DSSP file (Angstrom, degrees, kcal/mol; ACC not computed):
  #  RESIDUE AA STRUCTURE BP1 BP2  ACC     N-H-->O    O-->H-N    N-H-->O    O-->H-N    TCO  KAPPA ALPHA  PHI   PSI    X-CA   Y-CA   Z-CA
    1    1 A M              0   0    0      0, 0.0    45,-0.2     0, 0.0     2,-0.2   0.000 360.0 360.0 360.0 147.7    0.0    0.0    0.0
    2    2 A E     >  -     0   0    0      1,-0.1     4,-2.0    43,-0.1     3,-0.3  -0.532 360.0-109.0 -90.6 160.5    1.1    3.5   -0.7
    3    3 A I  H  > S+     0   0    0      1,-0.2     4,-3.0     2,-0.2     5,-0.2   0.895 117.7  54.4 -56.6 -43.8    1.2    6.3    1.9
    4    4 A E  H  > S+     0   0    0      1,-0.2     4,-2.7     2,-0.2    -1,-0.2   0.872 107.1  50.8 -63.0 -36.2   -1.8    8.1    0.4
    5    5 A E  H  > S+     0   0    0     -3,-0.3     4,-2.3     2,-0.2    -1,-0.2   0.925 112.7  45.9 -64.4 -43.9   -3.9    5.0    0.6
    6    6 A I  H  X S+     0   0    0     -4,-2.0     4,-2.4     2,-0.2    -2,-0.2   0.924 113.6  49.5 -64.3 -44.6   -3.0    4.5    4.3
    7    7 A R  H  X S+     0   0    0     -4,-3.0     4,-2.7     1,-0.2    -2,-0.2   0.937 111.9  47.5 -60.6 -48.5   -3.7    8.2    5.0
    8    8 A D  H  X S+     0   0    0     -4,-2.7     4,-1.1     1,-0.2    -1,-0.2   0.902 111.4  51.5 -60.3 -41.7   -7.1    8.2    3.2
    9    9 A Y  H  < S+     0   0    0     -4,-2.3     3,-0.5     1,-0.2    -1,-0.2   0.925 112.7  45.3 -62.3 -44.9   -8.0    5.0    5.1
   10   10 A C  H >< S+     0   0    0     -4,-2.4     3,-1.8     1,-0.2    -2,-0.2   0.917 109.2  55.1 -64.6 -43.7   -7.1    6.5    8.5
   11   11 A L  H 3< S+     0   0    0     -4,-2.7    -1,-0.2     1,-0.3     5,-0.2   0.685  97.8  64.2 -68.2 -17.1   -8.9    9.8    7.8
   12   12 A H  T 3< S+     0   0    0     -4,-1.1    -1,-0.3    -3,-0.5     2,-0.2   0.505  85.4  94.1 -83.1  -3.4  -12.1    8.1    7.0
   13   13 A K  S X  S-     0   0    0     -3,-1.8     3,-0.9    -4,-0.2     2,-0.2  -0.535  89.3 -93.5 -84.7 156.7  -12.3    6.8   10.6
   14   14 A K  T 3  S+     0   0    0      1,-0.2    -1,-0.1    -2,-0.2   101,-0.1  -0.450 100.6   9.3 -73.2 139.3  -14.2    8.8   13.2
   15   15 A G  T 3  S+     0   0    0      1,-0.2    17,-1.0    99,-0.2    18,-0.3   0.690  86.3 157.5  75.3  21.3  -12.5   11.4   15.4
   16   16 A I  E <   +A   31   0A   0     -3,-0.9     2,-0.3    -5,-0.2    -1,-0.2  -0.604  18.3 179.4 -88.7 137.8   -9.1   11.4   13.5
   17   17 A T  E     -A   30   0A   0     13,-2.0    13,-2.5    -2,-0.3     2,-0.4  -0.940  10.6-156.1-124.3 154.9   -6.6   14.1   13.5
   18   18 A E  E     +A   29   0A   0     -2,-0.3     2,-0.3    11,-0.2    11,-0.2  -0.979  23.2 148.1-129.8 145.9   -3.2   14.2   11.7
   19   19 A S  E     -A   28   0A   0      9,-1.9     9,-3.0    -2,-0.4     3,-0.1  -0.958  48.2-118.2-161.4 175.0   -0.2   16.2   12.6
   20   20 A F        +     0   0    0     -2,-0.3     7,-0.1     7,-0.2     6,-0.0  -0.633  43.3 155.4-121.4  69.8    3.6   16.3   12.6
   21   21 A P  S    S+     0   0    0      0, 0.0    -1,-0.1     0, 0.0     3,-0.1   0.712  74.3  35.2 -73.3 -19.0    4.4   16.6   16.3
   22   22 A F  S    S-     0   0    0      4,-0.4     2,-0.3     1,-0.4     5,-0.1   0.851 126.1 -33.1-102.9 -43.9    8.0   15.1   16.1
   23   23 A D        -     0   0    0      3,-0.4    -1,-0.4     0, 0.0     3,-0.2  -0.892  66.8 -83.9-162.9-174.3    9.5   16.3   12.8
   24   24 A N  S    S+     0   0    0     -2,-0.3     3,-0.1     1,-0.2    -4,-0.0   0.433 119.5  47.5 -88.1   1.8    8.5   17.1    9.2
   25   25 A E  S    S+     0   0    0      1,-0.1    16,-3.3    15,-0.0     2,-0.8   0.553  90.9  79.7-118.2 -10.4    8.6   13.5    8.0
   26   26 A T  E     - B   0  40A   0     14,-0.2    -4,-0.4    -3,-0.2     2,-0.4  -0.856  62.7-159.8-106.4 105.6    6.7   11.5   10.5
   27   27 A L  E     - B   0  39A   0     12,-2.7    12,-2.7    -2,-0.8     2,-0.5  -0.703  10.1-159.2 -84.1 128.2    2.9   11.9   10.0
   28   28 A V  E     -AB  19  38A   0     -9,-3.0    -9,-1.9    -2,-0.4     2,-0.4  -0.926   6.3-158.5-116.1 131.2    1.0   11.0   13.2
   29   29 A F  E     -AB  18  37A   0      8,-3.1     7,-2.5    -2,-0.5     8,-1.4  -0.910  16.0-175.9-107.3 134.1   -2.7    9.9   13.3
   30   30 A K  E     -AB  17  35A   0    -13,-2.5   -13,-2.0    -2,-0.4     2,-0.4  -0.926  19.1-159.6-128.7 152.4   -4.6   10.3   16.6
   31   31 A V  E >  S-AB  16  34A   0      3,-2.5     3,-1.7    -2,-0.3   -15,-0.2  -0.999  87.9  -4.6-127.0 128.7   -8.0    9.4   17.9
   32   32 A G  T 3  S-     0   0    0    -17,-1.0     3,-0.1    -2,-0.4    -1,-0.1   0.805 132.3 -57.8  60.0  28.8   -9.2   11.3   20.9
   33   33 A G  T 3  S+     0   0    0    -18,-0.3     2,-0.4     1,-0.2    -1,-0.3   0.495 115.3 112.1  81.3   3.8   -5.8   13.0   21.2
   34   34 A K  E <   -B   31   0A   0     -3,-1.7    -3,-2.5     1,-0.0    -1,-0.2  -0.920  70.0-113.6-115.7 137.3   -3.9    9.6   21.4
   35   35 A M  E     +B   30   0A   0     -2,-0.4    -5,-0.2    -5,-0.2     3,-0.1  -0.357  38.8 160.6 -66.5 138.7   -1.6    8.2   18.8
   36   36 A F  E     +     0   0A   0     -7,-2.5    15,-1.0     1,-0.4     2,-0.3   0.471  68.2  21.5-128.7 -14.4   -2.7    5.1   17.0
   37   37 A L  E     -BC  29  50A   0     -8,-1.4    -8,-3.1    13,-0.2     2,-0.4  -0.960  53.4-172.8-156.3 136.5   -0.4    5.2   13.8
   38   38 A L  E     -BC  28  49A   0     11,-2.1    11,-2.9    -2,-0.3     2,-0.4  -0.991  12.0-175.7-125.9 136.5    2.8    6.9   12.8
   39   39 A I  E     -BC  27  48A   0    -12,-2.7   -12,-2.7    -2,-0.4     2,-0.4  -0.997  22.2-131.6-137.8 135.8    4.1    6.8    9.2
   40   40 A S  E     -B   26   0A   0      7,-1.4     7,-0.4    -2,-0.4   -14,-0.2  -0.684   7.2-157.1 -82.5 131.5    7.3    8.1    7.7
   41   41 A L  S    S+     0   0    0    -16,-3.3    -1,-0.1    -2,-0.4   -15,-0.1   0.597  92.1  46.0 -81.0 -10.7    6.8   10.1    4.6
   42   42 A E  S    S+     0   0    0    -17,-0.4     2,-0.4     2,-0.0    -1,-0.2   0.522  85.6  99.8-112.2  -7.2   10.4    9.4    3.4
   43   43 A K        -     0   0    0      4,-0.2     4,-0.3    -3,-0.1    -3,-0.0  -0.655  63.5-136.8 -84.1 134.3   10.9    5.6    4.1
   44   44 A H  S    S+     0   0    0     -2,-0.4     2,-0.2     2,-0.1    38,-0.0  -0.989  89.1  41.8-134.3 127.2   10.5    3.3    1.1
   45   45 A P  S    S-     0   0    0      0, 0.0   -43,-0.1     0, 0.0    -1,-0.0   0.516 116.2 -97.9 -68.3 162.7    9.1    0.8    1.1
   46   46 A E        -     0   0    0    -45,-0.2    37,-2.8    -2,-0.2    38,-0.4  -0.241  49.6-177.8 -56.7 133.2    6.3    2.3    3.2
   47   47 A T  E     + D   0  82A   0     -7,-0.4    -7,-1.4    -4,-0.3     2,-0.3  -0.999   5.3 175.3-137.4 135.8    6.6    1.6    6.9
   48   48 A F  E     -CD  39  81A   0     33,-2.3    33,-3.5    -2,-0.4     2,-0.5  -0.935  25.9-128.4-136.5 163.0    4.4    2.6    9.8
   49   49 A A  E     +CD  38  80A   0    -11,-2.9   -11,-2.1    -2,-0.3     2,-0.3  -0.940  31.6 174.1-110.6 133.4    4.1    2.0   13.5
   50   50 A A  E     -CD  37  79A   0     29,-2.2    29,-3.0    -2,-0.5   -13,-0.2  -0.985  31.4-112.3-140.0 149.0    0.8    0.7   14.9
   51   51 A K  E     + D   0  78A   0    -15,-1.0     2,-0.3    -2,-0.3    27,-0.2  -0.486  40.0 173.6 -77.3 148.7   -0.4   -0.4   18.3
   52   52 A A        -     0   0    0     25,-2.5    42,-0.0    -2,-0.2    46,-0.0  -0.994  41.0 -89.7-155.2 153.0   -1.3   -4.1   18.8
   53   53 A D     >  -     0   0    0     -2,-0.3     4,-2.7     1,-0.1     3,-0.2  -0.429  42.6-125.2 -58.8 132.3   -2.3   -6.5   21.4
   54   54 A P  H  > S+     0   0    0      0, 0.0     4,-1.9     0, 0.0    -1,-0.1   0.854 107.8  49.9 -54.9 -40.0    1.0   -8.0   22.8
   55   55 A E  H  > S+     0   0    0      1,-0.2     4,-1.6     2,-0.2     5,-0.1   0.914 113.5  45.2 -66.7 -41.0   -0.1  -11.7   22.2
   56   56 A W  H  > S+     0   0    0     -3,-0.2     4,-3.0     1,-0.2    -1,-0.2   0.881 109.1  57.8 -68.7 -36.8   -1.1  -10.9   18.6
   57   57 A S  H  X S+     0   0    0     -4,-2.7     4,-2.8     1,-0.2     5,-0.2   0.914 104.2  51.8 -57.3 -44.1    2.1   -8.9   18.1
   58   58 A E  H  X S+     0   0    0     -4,-1.9     4,-1.7     1,-0.2    -1,-0.2   0.925 112.3  45.3 -59.0 -46.0    4.2  -12.0   19.1
   59   59 A E  H  X S+     0   0    0     -4,-1.6     4,-1.9     2,-0.2    -2,-0.2   0.915 113.1  50.4 -64.4 -44.0    2.3  -14.1   16.5
   60   60 A L  H  X S+     0   0    0     -4,-3.0     4,-1.9     1,-0.2     7,-0.2   0.923 110.4  49.3 -60.6 -45.0    2.6  -11.4   13.8
   61   61 A R  H  < S+     0   0    0     -4,-2.8    -1,-0.2     1,-0.2    -2,-0.2   0.834 111.2  49.9 -66.4 -32.6    6.3  -11.1   14.4
   62   62 A E  H  < S+     0   0    0     -4,-1.7    -1,-0.2    -5,-0.2    -2,-0.2   0.855 119.4  36.5 -71.4 -34.5    6.9  -14.8   14.2
   63   63 A N  H  < S+     0   0    0     -4,-1.9    -2,-0.2     1,-0.2    -1,-0.2   0.603 117.6  46.7 -97.3 -13.2    4.9  -15.2   10.9
   64   64 A H    ><  -     0   0    0     -4,-1.9     3,-2.0     3,-0.2    -1,-0.2  -0.923  55.7-163.3-136.2 109.5    5.8  -12.0    9.0
   65   65 A P  T 3  S+     0   0    0      0, 0.0    -1,-0.1     0, 0.0    -4,-0.1   0.691  91.6  68.3 -63.4 -15.7    9.4  -10.7    8.7
   66   66 A Q  T 3  S+     0   0    0     16,-0.1    16,-2.3    17,-0.1     2,-0.5   0.542  91.6  72.2 -78.6  -6.4    8.0   -7.3    7.7
   67   67 A I  E <   +E   81   0A   0     -3,-2.0     2,-0.3    -7,-0.2    14,-0.2  -0.945  59.3 142.8-117.4 125.9    6.6   -6.8   11.3
   68   68 A S  E     -E   80   0A   0     12,-2.1    12,-3.7    -2,-0.5     2,-0.1  -0.865  57.8 -59.7-146.0 177.0    8.9   -6.1   14.2
   69   69 A G  E     -E   79   0A   0     -2,-0.3    10,-0.3    10,-0.3     2,-0.2  -0.440  65.2-106.3 -63.8 137.2    9.0   -4.1   17.4
   70   70 A A    >   -     0   0    0      8,-1.9     3,-1.6     4,-0.2     8,-0.1  -0.472  31.5-113.1 -74.8 133.2    8.6   -0.4   16.6
   71   71 A Y  T 3  S+     0   0    0      1,-0.3     3,-0.1    -2,-0.2    -1,-0.1  -0.378  98.3   6.1 -62.0 135.1   11.7    1.8   16.9
   72   72 A H  T 3  S+     0   0    0      1,-0.2     2,-0.3    -2,-0.1    -1,-0.3   0.604 115.9  95.1  64.4  14.3   11.6    4.4   19.7
   73   73 A M  S <  S-     0   0    0     -3,-1.6     2,-0.8     5,-0.1    -1,-0.2  -0.825  94.8 -81.0-126.8 167.3    8.2    2.9   20.9
   74   74 A N    >>  -     0   0    0     -2,-0.3     4,-2.0     1,-0.2     3,-1.3  -0.595  41.2-154.8 -68.5 108.5    7.3    0.4   23.6
   75   75 A K  T 34 S+     0   0    0     -2,-0.8    -1,-0.2     1,-0.3     5,-0.1   0.636  88.0  64.4 -67.8 -14.0    8.0   -2.8   21.6
   76   76 A T  T 34 S+     0   0    0      1,-0.1    -1,-0.3    -7,-0.1   -19,-0.2   0.852 119.6  21.8 -71.9 -34.2    5.5   -4.8   23.7
   77   77 A H  T <4 S+     0   0    0     -3,-1.3   -25,-2.5     1,-0.1     2,-0.4   0.546 117.0  63.9-112.6 -10.9    2.6   -2.6   22.4
   78   78 A W  E  <  -D   51   0A   0     -4,-2.0    -8,-1.9   -27,-0.2     2,-0.4  -0.958  57.7-163.5-125.5 135.3    3.8   -1.1   19.1
   79   79 A N  E     -DE  50  69A   0    -29,-3.0   -29,-2.2    -2,-0.4     2,-0.5  -0.881  16.6-138.1-112.4 145.9    4.8   -2.8   15.8
   80   80 A S  E     -DE  49  68A   0    -12,-3.7   -12,-2.1    -2,-0.4     2,-0.5  -0.911  26.2-163.4 -96.1 127.5    6.8   -1.5   12.9
   81   81 A V  E     -DE  48  67A   0    -33,-3.5   -33,-2.3    -2,-0.5     2,-0.6  -0.955  13.0-160.8-121.8 117.3    5.1   -2.7    9.7
   82   82 A T  E     -D   47   0A   0    -16,-2.3   -35,-0.2    -2,-0.5   -36,-0.1  -0.876  12.1-153.0 -94.7 119.2    6.8   -2.6    6.3
   83   83 A C    >   +     0   0    0    -37,-2.8     3,-2.4    -2,-0.6    -1,-0.1   0.818  62.9 102.7 -65.8 -33.5    4.0   -2.8    3.8
   84   84 A E  T 3  S+     0   0    0    -38,-0.4    -2,-0.1     1,-0.3     3,-0.1  -0.296  92.9  11.9 -58.0 124.5    6.0   -4.4    1.0
   85   85 A G  T 3  S+     0   0    0      1,-0.3     2,-0.3    -2,-0.1    -1,-0.3   0.343 102.8 110.6  91.3  -6.2    5.1   -8.1    0.8
   86   86 A L  S <  S-     0   0    0     -3,-2.4    -1,-0.3    -4,-0.1     2,-0.1  -0.789  73.6-109.5-100.8 146.2    2.1   -7.9    3.1
   87   87 A K    >>  -     0   0    0     -2,-0.3     4,-2.0     1,-0.1     3,-0.5  -0.455  23.1-124.5 -69.9 144.0   -1.5   -8.4    1.8
   88   88 A K  H 3> S+     0   0    0      1,-0.2     4,-2.6     2,-0.2     5,-0.2   0.862 110.6  59.7 -56.1 -38.3   -3.6   -5.2    1.8
   89   89 A E  H 3> S+     0   0    0      1,-0.2     4,-2.0     2,-0.2    -1,-0.2   0.890 106.0  47.1 -60.2 -40.3   -6.2   -7.0    4.0
   90   90 A L  H <> S+     0   0    0     -3,-0.5     4,-2.5     2,-0.2    -1,-0.2   0.910 110.7  52.0 -68.4 -42.1   -3.6   -7.6    6.7
   91   91 A I  H  X S+     0   0    0     -4,-2.0     4,-2.1     1,-0.2    -2,-0.2   0.930 112.0  45.8 -59.6 -46.0   -2.4   -4.0    6.6
   92   92 A L  H  X S+     0   0    0     -4,-2.6     4,-2.8     1,-0.2    -1,-0.2   0.881 111.2  53.1 -65.3 -37.5   -5.9   -2.7    6.9
   93   93 A K  H  X S+     0   0    0     -4,-2.0     4,-2.6    -5,-0.2    -2,-0.2   0.891 108.4  50.4 -63.9 -39.7   -6.6   -5.1    9.8
   94   94 A L  H  X S+     0   0    0     -4,-2.5     4,-2.2     2,-0.2    -2,-0.2   0.900 112.0  47.3 -65.0 -41.2   -3.5   -3.8   11.6
   95   95 A I  H  X S+     0   0    0     -4,-2.1     4,-2.6     2,-0.2    -2,-0.2   0.936 113.8  47.4 -65.2 -46.6   -4.7   -0.2   11.2
   96   96 A D  H  X S+     0   0    0     -4,-2.8     4,-2.8     1,-0.2    -2,-0.2   0.915 111.4  51.2 -60.2 -43.8   -8.2   -1.1   12.4
   97   97 A H  H  X S+     0   0    0     -4,-2.6     4,-2.5     2,-0.2    -1,-0.2   0.918 111.1  47.3 -61.2 -45.0   -6.8   -3.0   15.3
   98   98 A S  H  X S+     0   0    0     -4,-2.2     4,-2.2     2,-0.2     5,-0.2   0.936 113.1  48.5 -62.7 -47.7   -4.6   -0.1   16.4
   99   99 A Y  H  X S+     0   0    0     -4,-2.6     4,-3.1     1,-0.2     5,-0.2   0.932 112.7  48.4 -57.2 -47.3   -7.4    2.4   16.1
  100  100 A N  H  X S+     0   0    0     -4,-2.8     4,-2.8     1,-0.2    -1,-0.2   0.887 108.9  52.8 -65.2 -39.9   -9.8    0.2   18.1
  101  101 A L  H  X S+     0   0    0     -4,-2.5     4,-0.9    -5,-0.2    -1,-0.2   0.935 115.8  40.2 -59.2 -46.4   -7.3   -0.4   20.9
  102  102 A V  H >X S+     0   0    0     -4,-2.2     3,-0.6     2,-0.2     4,-0.6   0.928 115.3  50.9 -71.0 -44.6   -6.8    3.3   21.3
  103  103 A F  H >< S+     0   0    0     -4,-3.1     3,-1.4     1,-0.2    -2,-0.2   0.925 109.5  51.4 -57.2 -45.8  -10.4    4.2   20.8
  104  104 A D  H 3< S+     0   0    0     -4,-2.8    -1,-0.2     1,-0.3    -2,-0.2   0.730 104.1  58.7 -66.2 -21.5  -11.4    1.6   23.4
  105  105 A S  H << S+     0   0    0     -4,-0.9    -1,-0.3    -3,-0.6    -2,-0.2   0.577  87.8  98.5 -83.8  -9.5   -8.9    3.1   25.9
  106  106 A L  S << S-     0   0    0     -3,-1.4   -74,-0.0    -4,-0.6    -3,-0.0  -0.275  88.3 -87.8 -73.0 163.2  -10.6    6.5   25.8
  107  107 A T     >  -     0   0    0      1,-0.1     4,-2.7     4,-0.0     5,-0.2  -0.293  37.0-112.0 -65.8 157.5  -13.0    7.7   28.4
  108  108 A K  H  > S+     0   0    0      1,-0.2     4,-2.4     2,-0.2     5,-0.2   0.901 119.4  53.0 -57.5 -41.7  -16.6    6.8   27.9
  109  109 A K  H  > S+     0   0    0      2,-0.2     4,-2.4     1,-0.2    -1,-0.2   0.925 109.9  47.0 -61.4 -46.0  -17.4   10.5   27.4
  110  110 A S  H  > S+     0   0    0      2,-0.2     4,-2.5     1,-0.2     5,-0.2   0.916 111.6  50.9 -63.0 -43.9  -14.7   10.8   24.7
  111  111 A R  H  X S+     0   0    0     -4,-2.7     4,-2.7     1,-0.2    -1,-0.2   0.913 111.6  48.0 -60.4 -42.7  -15.9    7.6   22.9
  112  112 A E  H  X S+     0   0    0     -4,-2.4     4,-2.1    -5,-0.2    -2,-0.2   0.909 110.6  51.0 -65.7 -41.7  -19.5    8.9   22.9
  113  113 A E  H  < S+     0   0    0     -4,-2.4     4,-0.4     2,-0.2    -2,-0.2   0.921 114.2  44.1 -60.8 -44.0  -18.4   12.3   21.6
  114  114 A I  H >< S+     0   0    0     -4,-2.5     3,-1.1     1,-0.2    -2,-0.2   0.928 113.3  50.2 -67.0 -45.4  -16.4   10.7   18.7
  115  115 A S  H 3< S+     0   0    0     -4,-2.7    -1,-0.2     1,-0.3    -2,-0.2   0.827 113.3  46.7 -62.9 -32.4  -19.2    8.2   17.9
  116  116 A N  T 3<        0   0    0     -4,-2.1    -1,-0.3     1,-0.2    -2,-0.2   0.441 360.0 360.0 -90.7  -0.4  -21.8   10.9   17.8
  117  117 A S    <         0   0    0     -3,-1.1    -1,-0.2    -4,-0.4    -2,-0.1   0.476 360.0 360.0 -83.2 360.0  -19.8   13.3   15.6
């Protein structure tokens, strides 16, 4: 998948903001003010960091060499995903999973505000 496809997919989710809080090349997507995906605009092949359940992360890392612990992030909860060689369905599933983990961690009030927007 290309960066624009990933960006469009993320932006179609409820409550999403995008920004460059760290530098001019790392695009960060947040829901409810919390990060769920970071993507480098300059890395090729396309690579992003996404949150994941630790048990699923272990399985993903064992079965896909394109998935590893994310650099500069808590490797228990964040994966680095290189898109090249992965099926689009898996990439979208990883993005959805990350979004849902972060969304579910928000306060009930925040979740309701986002859901009703």
